[in-house]
N, CA, C and O of each residue as an XYZ file, in Angstrom:
728
protein
N       1.173     -1.152      0.114
C      -0.088     -0.187     -0.155
C       1.257      1.178      0.026
O       2.356      0.969      0.539
N       0.902      2.203     -0.402
C       1.207      3.691     -0.611
C       0.794      4.469      0.612
O      -0.323      4.341      1.113
N       1.735      5.289      1.087
C       2.048      6.272      2.500
C       0.235      7.292      1.930
O      -0.450      7.886      2.763
N      -0.180      7.208      0.194
C      -1.186      8.100      1.079
C      -2.522      6.947      1.535
O      -3.427      7.227      2.322
N      -2.395      5.962      0.998
C      -3.412      5.157      2.006
C      -2.887      4.618      2.600
O      -3.507      3.569      2.775
N      -1.825      4.619      3.233
C      -1.581      4.384      4.937
C      -2.276      5.092      5.747
O      -3.032      4.660      6.616
N      -1.909      6.867      5.339
C      -3.105      7.820      6.059
C      -4.514      7.726      5.797
O      -5.411      7.713      6.639
N      -4.585      7.683      4.972
C      -6.182      7.553      5.386
C      -6.784      6.734      6.175
O      -7.716      6.931      6.954
N      -6.197      5.796      5.929
C      -6.038      4.672      6.945
C      -6.327      4.956      8.585
O      -7.317      4.627      9.239
N      -5.089      5.699      9.033
C      -4.883      6.909      9.452
C      -6.101      7.183      9.725
O      -6.750      6.561     10.565
N      -6.710      8.517      8.780
C      -7.443      9.330      9.750
C      -9.181      8.306      9.453
O     -10.364      8.540      9.696
N      -8.525      7.331      8.915
C     -10.501      6.950      9.584
C     -10.282      5.582     10.477
O     -10.993      4.579     10.537
N      -9.149      5.870     11.092
C      -9.054      5.377     12.485
C      -8.899      3.498     12.540
O      -9.260      2.613     13.316
N      -8.374      3.549     11.626
C      -8.234      2.004     11.011
C      -6.600      1.613     11.358
O      -5.443      1.898     11.046
N      -7.448      0.709     12.275
C      -5.916     -0.265     12.522
C      -4.928     -0.867     12.058
O      -4.003     -1.424     12.649
N      -5.107     -0.765     11.134
C      -4.493     -1.067      9.614
C      -3.348     -0.536      9.445
O      -2.297     -1.167      9.332
N      -3.459      0.547      9.420
C      -2.656      1.846      9.595
C      -1.204      1.181      9.309
O      -0.401      0.945      8.406
N      -1.554      0.959     11.543
C       0.473      0.216     12.044
C       0.437     -0.929     11.561
O       1.510     -1.533     11.558
N      -0.731     -1.600     11.012
C       0.141     -3.160     10.154
C       1.358     -2.130      9.057
O       2.541     -1.789      9.070
N       0.302     -1.991      8.321
C       0.852     -1.180      6.852
C       2.296     -0.368      7.526
O       3.394     -0.545      6.997
N       2.158      0.352      8.509
C       3.238      0.547      9.015
C       4.750      0.217      8.757
O       5.759      0.617      8.178
N       4.233     -0.807      9.593
C       5.658     -1.830     10.549
C       5.550     -2.650      9.265
O       6.656     -3.124      9.528
N       5.203     -3.304      8.014
C       4.896     -4.074      7.076
C       6.191     -3.101      5.758
O       7.041     -3.625      5.038
N       5.832     -1.589      5.902
C       6.687     -1.028      4.832
C       7.991     -0.164      5.843
O       9.150     -0.090      5.437
N       7.763      0.136      6.515
C       8.724      1.041      7.212
C       9.530     -0.117      8.565
O      10.760     -0.067      8.571
N       9.181     -0.626      9.123
C       9.667     -1.309     10.735
C      11.806     -1.220     10.448
O      12.710     -0.603     11.011
N      11.707     -2.621      8.811
C      13.345     -2.384      9.108
C      13.995     -1.041      9.125
O      14.651     -0.820     10.143
N      13.965     -0.172      8.303
C      14.477      0.855      8.232
C      14.250      1.616      9.477
O      15.288      1.993     10.022
N      13.266      1.895      9.992
C      13.165      2.576     11.023
C      13.995      1.845     12.645
O      14.508      2.449     13.587
N      13.828      0.391     12.410
C      15.062     -1.075     13.088
C      15.797     -0.094     13.505
O      15.940      0.390     14.628
N      16.431      0.253     12.095
C      17.803      0.771     11.944
C      18.281      2.282     12.633
O      19.206      2.636     13.364
N      17.171      2.927     12.007
C      18.240      4.306     13.164
C      18.252      4.452     14.565
O      18.883      5.277     15.226
N      16.753      2.711     15.321
C      17.002      3.175     16.666
C      18.361      2.835     17.175
O      19.270      3.484     17.692
N      18.025      0.576     16.579
C      19.185      1.057     16.529
C      21.050      1.398     16.590
O      22.204      1.124     16.918
N      20.591      1.773     16.300
C      22.725      2.515     15.246
C      22.653      3.721     16.620
O      23.705      4.265     16.956
N      21.368      4.055     17.332
C      21.467      5.481     18.099
C      21.748      4.265     20.053
O      22.483      4.387     21.033
N      20.933      3.518     19.731
C      20.608      2.493     20.915
C      21.837      1.714     21.258
O      22.752      1.809     22.076
N      21.551      1.061     20.483
C      22.363     -0.506     20.634
C      22.194     -1.577     21.319
O      22.991     -2.507     21.443
N      20.609     -1.404     22.014
C      19.799     -2.907     22.855
C      18.861     -3.106     22.283
O      18.486     -2.045     21.784
N      18.108     -4.036     22.008
C      17.227     -4.664     21.097
C      16.332     -4.730     22.200
O      15.425     -5.459     21.798
N      16.130     -4.453     23.122
C      15.071     -4.083     24.219
C      14.229     -2.542     23.318
O      13.151     -2.353     22.754
N      15.679     -1.571     23.674
C      15.304     -0.521     23.442
C      14.534     -0.236     22.402
O      13.544      0.474     22.578
N      14.809     -0.675     21.295
C      14.565     -0.018     20.391
C      13.081     -1.129     20.218
O      12.533     -0.867     19.148
N      12.641     -1.798     20.677
C      11.580     -2.351     20.597
C      10.641     -2.012     21.069
O       9.574     -2.489     20.682
N      10.696     -0.846     22.313
C      10.127     -0.110     23.329
C       9.731      1.125     21.915
O       8.581      1.333     21.529
N      10.970      1.803     21.337
C      11.419      2.447     20.560
C      10.117      3.202     19.397
O       9.350      4.162     19.318
N      10.790      1.335     18.263
C       9.160      0.952     18.233
C       7.870      0.926     18.288
O       7.222      1.291     17.307
N       7.406      0.601     19.150
C       5.945      0.455     19.306
C       5.710      2.345     20.350
O       4.618      2.868     20.574
N       6.441      2.651     20.567
C       6.550      4.477     21.101
C       5.647      4.946     19.618
O       4.448      5.181     19.468
N       7.074      4.965     18.405
C       6.509      5.423     17.249
C       5.306      5.500     16.679
O       4.899      6.445     16.002
N       4.391      3.936     17.099
C       3.385      3.725     16.482
C       2.086      4.240     17.116
O       0.998      4.574     16.647
N       2.547      4.187     18.227
C       1.986      4.987     19.515
C       1.912      6.710     18.808
O       0.945      7.002     18.106
N       2.862      7.599     19.047
C       2.960      8.738     18.818
C       2.210      9.024     16.891
O       1.554      9.957     16.427
N       2.856      7.412     16.103
C       2.167      8.104     15.090
C       0.061      8.166     15.199
O      -0.655      9.123     14.906
N      -0.239      7.193     15.561
C      -1.826      6.931     16.133
C      -1.943      8.163     16.566
O      -2.977      8.829     16.508
N      -1.088      8.450     16.934
C      -2.096     10.047     17.951
C      -1.482     11.145     17.617
O      -1.322     11.871     18.598
N      -0.889     11.763     16.220
C      -0.567     12.538     14.762
C      -1.238     12.491     14.697
O      -2.028     13.318     15.152
N      -1.547     11.453     14.054
C      -2.412     10.813     12.249
C      -4.067     10.802     12.639
O      -4.239      9.670     13.093
N      -4.976     11.305     12.667
C      -4.788     12.836     12.548
C      -4.555     13.845     13.703
O      -5.013     13.468     14.782
N      -3.852     15.215     13.695
C      -4.398     15.836     12.619
C      -3.274     15.757     11.834
O      -3.505     15.274     10.726
N      -2.300     16.027     12.011
C      -1.024     16.137     10.991
C      -1.525     15.148     10.066
O      -2.055     14.081     10.377
N      -1.232     15.757      8.468
C      -1.046     14.670      7.225
C       0.544     14.608      6.709
O       1.200     15.621      6.465
N       0.905     13.628      6.620
C       2.778     14.325      6.181
C       2.089     14.042      5.052
O       1.024     13.492      4.773
N       3.230     14.711      4.319
C       3.331     14.342      3.257
C       4.581     13.220      2.444
O       4.774     13.219      1.228
N       5.393     12.235      3.542
C       6.609     11.731      3.501
C       5.729     10.860      4.936
O       5.444     11.526      5.931
N       5.329      9.166      4.856
C       5.003      8.943      5.659
C       6.872      8.569      6.335
O       7.196      8.994      7.444
N       7.567      8.005      5.726
C       8.084      7.536      5.763
C       9.475      8.343      6.483
O      10.432      7.841      7.072
N       9.125      9.987      6.137
C       9.904     10.885      7.394
C       9.665     11.210      8.117
O      10.602     11.393      8.895
N       8.437     11.563      8.568
C       7.721     11.033      9.168
C       7.447     10.423     10.186
O       6.763     10.777     11.146
N       7.885      9.654     10.026
C       8.112      8.231     11.291
C       9.531      8.119     11.651
O      10.016      7.971     12.773
N      10.151      8.221     10.441
C      11.935      8.297     10.316
C      12.142      9.016     11.531
O      12.839      8.490     12.399
N      11.353     10.783     11.826
C      11.760     11.539     12.096
C      11.550     11.224     14.190
O      12.398     11.080     15.071
N      10.196     11.237     14.219
C      10.131     10.209     15.560
C      10.607      9.496     15.862
O      11.210      9.671     16.921
N      10.706      8.255     15.241
C      11.983      7.542     15.872
C      12.903      8.037     16.062
O      13.327      7.836     17.200
N      13.631      8.796     15.312
C      14.799      8.958     15.805
C      15.202      9.736     17.060
O      16.267      9.569     17.655
N      14.021     10.803     17.481
C      13.706     11.764     18.423
C      13.571     10.953     19.463
O      14.348     10.924     20.417
N      12.005      9.858     19.246
C      12.693      8.911     20.598
C      13.817      8.800     21.104
O      14.166      9.245     22.198
N      14.646      8.020     20.113
C      15.783      7.469     20.163
C      16.512      7.750     21.086
O      17.036      7.102     21.992
N      16.501      9.953     20.443
C      18.076     10.283     21.433
C      17.153     10.385     23.228
O      17.480     10.004     24.352
N      16.010     11.049     22.706
C      15.442     11.508     23.926
C      15.955      9.699     24.675
O      16.858      9.819     25.503
N      15.652      8.743     24.533
C      15.915      7.568     25.699
C      17.908      7.596     24.954
O      18.546      7.001     25.822
N      18.365      7.796     24.430
C      19.644      7.708     24.541
C      19.916      9.078     25.813
O      21.079      9.189     26.200
N      19.318      9.637     26.153
C      19.759     10.872     26.961
C      19.361     10.880     27.566
O      19.148     12.036     27.933
N      18.763      9.852     28.434
C      17.932      9.578     29.420
C      18.955      8.552     30.377
O      18.487      8.010     31.379
N      20.438      8.336     29.953
C      21.057      7.710     30.889
C      21.646      6.439     30.223
O      22.182      5.447     30.716
N      21.340      6.835     28.777
C      22.490      4.973     28.417
C      24.056      5.577     28.260
O      24.431      6.736     28.082
N      24.956      4.096     28.424
C      26.350      4.608     28.702
C      26.913      4.437     26.829
O      26.666      3.756     25.833
N      27.489      5.183     27.124
C      28.508      5.499     25.741
C      28.838      3.578     24.974
O      28.764      3.524     23.746
N      29.082      2.550     25.541
C      28.992      1.663     25.563
C      28.123      1.231     25.252
O      28.428      0.629     24.223
N      26.474      1.007     25.563
C      25.274      0.410     24.439
C      24.802      1.456     23.528
O      23.597      1.442     23.281
N      25.396      2.197     23.081
C      25.029      3.036     21.562
C      26.220      2.340     20.878
O      26.232      2.253     19.650
N      26.989      1.956     21.451
C      29.145      1.651     20.523
C      29.382      2.586     19.925
O      29.734      2.559     18.746
N      29.195      3.957     20.835
C      29.609      4.793     20.956
C      29.733      6.157     19.657
O      30.466      7.108     19.385
N      27.810      5.112     18.866
C      28.055      6.056     17.728
C      27.622      7.568     18.396
O      28.221      8.623     18.603
N      26.047      6.992     18.641
C      25.519      8.636     18.913
C      26.139      9.301     20.001
O      25.570     10.374     20.200
N      27.451      9.013     21.099
C      27.805     10.267     21.617
C      29.321     10.644     20.608
O      29.896     11.713     20.813
N      29.763      9.831     19.730
C      30.578     10.944     18.655
C      29.360     12.202     17.936
O      28.990     13.280     18.401
N      28.988     11.499     16.649
C      27.729     12.340     16.089
C      27.705     13.336     16.611
O      28.226     14.385     16.233
N      26.746     13.026     18.086
C      26.932     14.324     19.198
C      27.562     15.327     19.442
O      27.065     16.442     19.600
N      28.870     15.016     19.509
C      29.894     15.873     20.547
C      30.285     16.025     18.614
O      29.645     17.014     18.258
N      31.272     15.259     16.996
C      31.218     16.061     16.171
C      30.517     16.902     15.833
O      31.232     17.891     15.669
N      29.044     17.247     15.514
C      27.991     18.863     15.212
C      28.233     19.334     16.191
O      28.287     20.563     16.146
N      28.519     18.640     17.645
C      28.435     20.052     18.902
C      29.418     20.842     18.652
O      29.253     21.903     19.255
N      30.751     20.814     17.796
C      31.885     21.305     17.878
C      31.056     22.378     16.829
O      31.217     23.539     17.206
N      30.377     22.284     15.844
C      30.035     23.798     14.646
C      28.361     24.091     15.144
O      27.960     25.254     15.087
N      27.316     22.873     15.681
C      26.363     23.724     16.808
C      26.192     24.420     17.853
O      25.097     24.952     18.036
N      27.057     24.548     18.616
C      27.642     24.639     20.059
C      26.728     23.818     20.909
O      25.928     23.206     20.200
N      26.548     23.562     22.387
C      25.394     22.792     22.924
C      24.912     23.940     23.085
O      26.119     24.025     23.312
N      24.157     25.426     23.270
C      23.155     25.572     23.529
C      22.473     25.667     22.626
O      21.572     26.499     22.734
N      22.536     25.139     21.760
C      21.358     24.970     20.291
C      21.425     23.858     19.766
O      22.063     23.674     18.730
N      20.452     22.450     20.705
C      20.123     21.245     20.449
C      19.491     21.091     19.066
O      18.276     21.273     18.989
N      20.337     20.703     17.711
C      19.567     20.726     16.720
C      18.374     20.340     15.614
O      18.108     20.619     14.445
N      17.562     19.152     17.195
C      16.561     18.812     16.961
C      15.892     19.808     17.301
O      15.116     20.328     16.499
N      16.022     20.190     18.321
C      14.865     21.798     19.021
C      14.757     22.791     18.484
O      13.969     23.500     19.110
N      15.214     23.365     17.436
C      15.014     24.479     17.285
C      14.529     24.602     15.529
O      14.831     23.944     14.534
N      14.017     25.288     15.667
C      12.672     25.259     14.350
C      13.652     26.567     13.374
O      13.575     26.419     12.155
N      14.425     27.644     13.820
C      16.009     27.949     12.740
C      16.329     27.599     12.579
O      16.596     27.541     11.379
N      16.853     26.779     13.427
C      18.247     25.821     13.314
C      17.796     24.868     11.950
O      18.249     24.687     10.819
N      16.992     24.528     12.501
C      16.636     23.441     11.429
C      16.613     23.730      9.582
O      17.166     23.282      8.578
N      15.646     24.714      9.936
C      15.271     25.444      8.265
C      17.178     26.087      7.573
O      17.497     26.026      6.385
N      17.990     26.564      8.564
C      19.741     26.723      8.363
C      19.907     25.036      7.764
O      20.022     24.825      6.557
N      19.898     23.777      8.907
C      20.660     23.100      8.264
C      19.328     22.633      7.291
O      20.008     22.032      6.461
N      18.285     22.513      6.917
C      18.399     22.253      5.600
C      18.255     22.573      4.474
O      17.656     21.844      3.683
N      19.060     24.401      3.936
C      19.535     25.095      3.654
C      20.662     24.621      3.412
O      20.887     24.576      2.203
N      21.885     24.054      4.375
C      22.815     23.491      3.742
C      22.478     22.675      3.134
O      22.893     22.521      1.985
N      21.719     21.978      3.629
C      22.117     20.409      3.052
C      21.870     20.187      1.856
O      22.227     19.282      1.101
N      21.076     21.289      1.689
C      20.078     21.486     -0.030
C      21.210     21.978     -1.267
O      21.251     21.840     -2.490
N      22.011     22.564     -0.326
C      23.576     23.352     -1.124
C      24.663     22.337     -0.992
O      25.665     22.651     -1.634
N      24.745     21.279     -0.382
C      26.324     20.404     -0.909
C      25.872     19.579     -1.856
O      24.825     18.950     -2.012
N      26.909     19.710     -2.485
C      26.876     17.539     -3.913
C      26.468     16.844     -2.835
O      26.697     16.816     -1.626
N      25.799     16.295     -3.623
C      25.153     15.114     -3.351
C      25.959     14.042     -2.613
O      25.643     13.503     -1.552
N      27.145     13.805     -3.415
C      27.266     12.978     -2.602
C      27.898     13.109     -0.853
O      28.382     12.343     -0.020
N      27.536     14.569     -0.950
C      28.253     14.722      0.752
C      26.967     14.829      1.436
O      26.818     14.614      2.639
N      25.683     15.304      0.304
C      24.987     14.942      1.492
C      24.472     14.105      1.893
O      23.647     14.246      2.796
N      24.809     12.787      1.302
C      24.508     11.950      1.505
C      25.546     11.008      2.517
O      25.147     10.099      3.246
N      26.623     11.346      2.409
C      27.490     11.131      3.581
C      26.481     11.981      4.307
O      25.371     11.555      3.991
N      26.394     12.802      4.982
C      26.016     13.970      5.960
C      25.388     13.076      6.560
O      25.709     12.413      7.547
N      24.519     13.070      5.971
C      23.099     12.252      6.247
C      23.403     11.097      7.239
O      23.440     11.169      8.467
N      23.592     10.124      6.523
C      24.471      8.723      7.320
C      24.912      9.204      8.446
O      24.574      9.068      9.622
N      25.562      9.674      8.007
C      26.798     10.073      9.418
C      25.418     10.591     10.787
O      25.087      9.976     11.800
N      24.961     11.782     10.296
C      24.558     12.971     11.832
C      22.847     11.996     11.338
O      22.253     11.843     12.406
N      22.370     11.647     10.682
C      21.011     11.230     11.434
C      20.778      9.486     10.929
O      20.197      8.623     11.587
N      21.013      9.427     10.439
C      21.163      7.830     10.880
C      22.108      7.448     11.682
O      21.714      6.516     12.384
N      23.492      7.840     11.950
C      24.190      7.688     13.027
C      25.003      6.224     12.330
O      25.303      5.371     13.165
N      25.189      6.065     11.554
C      25.704      5.283     11.159
C      27.352      5.743     11.136
O      27.704      6.902     10.915
N      28.446      4.432     11.451
C      29.550      4.359     11.253
C      30.346      4.471     10.402
O      30.100      3.931      9.323
N      31.786      5.331     10.609
C      32.503      6.034      9.444
C      32.746      5.257      8.034
O      32.640      5.323      6.809
N      33.341      4.106      9.664
C      33.630      2.448      8.383
C      32.736      2.138      7.425
O      33.016      1.853      6.261
N      30.979      2.223      8.213
C      29.794      0.968      7.137
C      29.440      2.065      6.228
O      28.577      1.977      5.354
N      30.393      3.456      6.564
C      29.814      4.887      5.111
C      30.536      3.953      4.187
O      30.176      3.160      3.317
N      31.429      4.249      4.577
C      33.037      4.082      3.622
C      32.619      2.971      2.500
O      32.381      2.898      1.294
N      32.700      1.901      4.031
C      32.026     -0.004      2.852
C      31.132      0.667      1.861
O      31.527      0.566      0.700
N      30.022      1.328      2.044
C      28.628      1.049      1.599
C      29.181      2.569      0.447
O      28.827      2.728     -0.721
N      30.039      3.419      1.199
C      29.997      4.564     -0.479
C      31.083      4.341     -1.178
O      31.382      5.254     -1.947
N      32.117      2.964     -1.153
C      32.955      2.257     -1.789
C      34.100      3.507     -1.978
O      34.633      3.785     -3.053
N      34.472      4.519     -0.069
C      35.402      5.199     -0.291
C      36.782      4.264      1.105
O      37.063      3.283      1.793
N      37.225      5.996      0.517
C      38.393      5.092      2.046
C      37.709      5.786      3.639
O      37.244      6.922      3.538
N      37.678      5.371      4.508
C      37.817      5.919      5.303
C      38.030      7.548      5.750
O      37.418      8.416      6.373
N      39.257      7.384      5.044
C      40.047      8.738      5.578
C      39.222     10.036      4.338
O      39.245     11.236      4.611
N      38.734      9.641      3.382
C      37.716     10.560      2.487
C      36.641     10.566      3.432
O      36.534     11.515      4.208
N      35.876      9.660      3.451
C      34.737      9.794      4.021
C      35.509     10.790      5.682
O      35.274     11.937      5.302
N      35.842     10.875      6.368
C      36.399     11.420      7.332
C      36.380     13.123      6.926
O      35.932     14.056      7.591
N      37.145     13.138      5.372
C      37.599     14.159      5.314
C      36.924     15.364      4.880
O      37.229     16.553      4.970
N      35.388     14.428      4.119
C      34.307     14.954      3.540
C      33.575     15.767      4.809
O      33.110     16.898      4.947
N      33.685     14.874      5.455
C      32.574     15.021      6.843
C      33.218     16.141      7.747
O      32.680     16.483      8.799
N      34.343     16.671      7.311
C      34.917     17.134      8.526
C      34.449     18.864      7.271
O      33.648     19.781      7.452
N      35.117     18.660      6.479
C      33.895     20.070      5.681
C      33.235     20.143      5.465
O      33.060     21.354      5.327
N      32.102     19.467      5.149
C      30.736     19.459      5.471
C      30.920     20.199      7.229
O      30.291     21.253      7.329
N      31.355     19.951      7.984
C      31.052     20.671      9.291
C      31.545     22.113      9.294
O      30.830     23.085      9.538
N      32.561     22.140      9.061
C      32.848     23.018      8.660
C      31.784     24.314      8.380
O      31.239     25.221      9.009
N      31.894     23.610      6.591
C      30.584     24.452      6.369
C      29.749     25.140      7.163
O      29.410     26.321      7.233
N      29.375     23.737      7.999
C      27.880     24.896      8.041
C      28.062     25.081     10.045
O      27.080     25.040     10.785
N      29.572     25.283     10.571
C      30.406     26.068     11.064
C      29.753     27.419     10.841
O      28.846     28.017     11.420
N      31.085     27.888      9.051
C      30.540     29.238      8.796
C      29.623     29.747      7.974
O      29.667     30.692      7.186
N      28.317     28.570      8.428
C      26.476     29.218      7.538
C      26.622     29.709      9.269
O      27.229     30.740      9.558
N      25.782     28.544     10.669
C      26.288     29.312     11.504
C      26.499     30.766     12.151
O      25.589     31.290     12.794
N      27.777     31.414     11.947
C      27.964     31.937     12.564
C      27.364     32.806     11.391
O      26.201     33.125     11.636
N      27.806     33.243     10.268
C      27.083     34.432      9.425
C      25.475     34.300      9.888
O      24.970     35.412     10.042
N      24.414     32.998     10.184
C      23.440     33.623     10.754
C      22.678     33.120     11.853
O      21.611     32.552     12.086
N      23.982     33.706     12.594
C      24.055     34.508     14.031
C      23.690     33.376     15.146
O      23.586     33.545     16.361
N      23.523     32.177     14.399
C      23.367     31.037     15.657
C      24.710     30.740     16.197
O      24.471     29.744     16.879
N      26.268     31.038     16.348
C      27.343     31.231     17.059
C      28.366     32.798     17.519
O      29.368     32.695     18.226
């Protein structure tokens, strides 16, 4: 079933909407949550909370891209769970590393997921990046993918991935300074 059909099921309050979401998007959402949390028990809780939050949000929301809507919910829930006390070991260190890397150019007082204006600047920044740099940035900082996995997937050396990510972070920091966030 396509996204529009699933959203219509939500609007009709038909529980089939959740089953269709699970069939279409659970593997992707599970990988997002697992990369952040690193524990199957926490991932299951996060996914269950995702389905509940989607059920409560649609209606009144009518997401244009259901996968992005569900991915955002899952990512935010997983980050919240991580912050509530998961150690670096449990998240395989990638979540802490990603947050630290972005914190260098964003700053601690401006959490990226909480600031609407900052989100708009970040979206504009991503749109201006070349396609490959944008993909690397998203794999690292949205999907919390380890550099080694990105390098393998993109058929690049780890040092090349690190260099492109470093340059992208420097460009982002310059843009944030220009826009008055730093």
